[in-house]
DOMARGU-101881 format. One record per residue (C-alpha): residue number from 1; x, y, z. Coordinates in steps of 0.001 Angstrom, whole numbers, plus 500000, padded with zeros to 6 digits. Layout:
N
  segu       X       Y       Z
   NUM       X       Y       Z
...
This chain:
83
  segu       X       Y       Z
     1  501820  512109  509623
     2  501429  511487  506374
     3  499337  509121  504528
     4  499986  505640  503171
     5  497537  504855  499931
     6  496900  501268  498730
     7  496181  501320  495193
     8  493600  498538  494369
     9  490793  497407  492287
    10  487562  496130  493289
    11  487688  492364  493349
    12  491159  491696  493288
    13  492483  488905  495063
    14  495753  489717  495650
    15  494873  493516  496941
    16  492713  491903  499536
    17  495403  489196  500662
    18  497869  492432  500639
    19  495481  494663  502603
    20  494807  491477  505271
    21  498788  491075  505651
    22  499144  494656  506369
    23  496151  495015  508924
    24  497742  492087  510564
    25  501228  493223  510631
    26  501068  496749  510802
    27  498272  497511  513339
    28  499941  500980  514124
    29  499846  501943  510607
    30  496347  501430  510174
    31  495151  504825  511087
    32  497631  506115  508087
    33  496167  503539  505389
    34  493841  505103  502716
    35  492410  502386  500423
    36  492051  503936  496676
    37  490742  502920  493607
    38  493942  502718  491214
    39  491409  503256  488164
    40  489966  506512  489896
    41  492828  508662  488468
    42  494836  508593  485283
    43  498391  508932  486478
    44  497583  505964  488838
    45  496155  503769  486104
    46  499015  504728  483984
    47  501718  503801  486218
    48  500407  500973  488591
    49  497079  499733  486826
    50  499122  496624  485974
    51  501242  496153  489171
    52  498491  496526  491795
    53  498119  496291  494726
    54  500630  498809  495436
    55  501380  500587  498628
    56  502545  504501  498076
    57  503571  507207  500047
    58  502398  510901  500014
    59  504896  511257  497185
    60  503772  508893  495144
    61  506990  506849  495602
    62  506163  503017  495960
    63  506721  501124  499577
    64  505483  497689  498886
    65  504413  496071  495262
    66  502405  493165  494661
    67  502701  491549  498018
    68  503247  492874  501608
    69  506692  493275  502736
    70  506954  494346  506477
    71  510568  495115  506514
    72  510624  496772  503187
    73  507622  498958  504422
    74  509097  499635  507776
    75  512549  500577  505675
    76  511067  502959  503335
    77  509436  504471  505934
    78  512221  504537  508387
    79  510572  503431  511198
    80  512100  499910  511897
    81  509869  497301  513744
    82  506880  498361  515684
    83  506236  495382  517533
């Protein structure tokens, strides 16, 4: 099972909203979620520092940017709706 990484930043209101929406819509995916500080890696900060929150897969490909979109996420994962 691959991880999903939510790139975030301390005190980011949009990041908190994204995480809350993710947790509500996708409780089945919560065990895969890792929340990481976008500034903790130069590559992340350079690529995503002005876009957060962004949810990326193990390959670093974006699944959702700025706002949580369950349909977009599940399409990106190829899982369809899980309700």
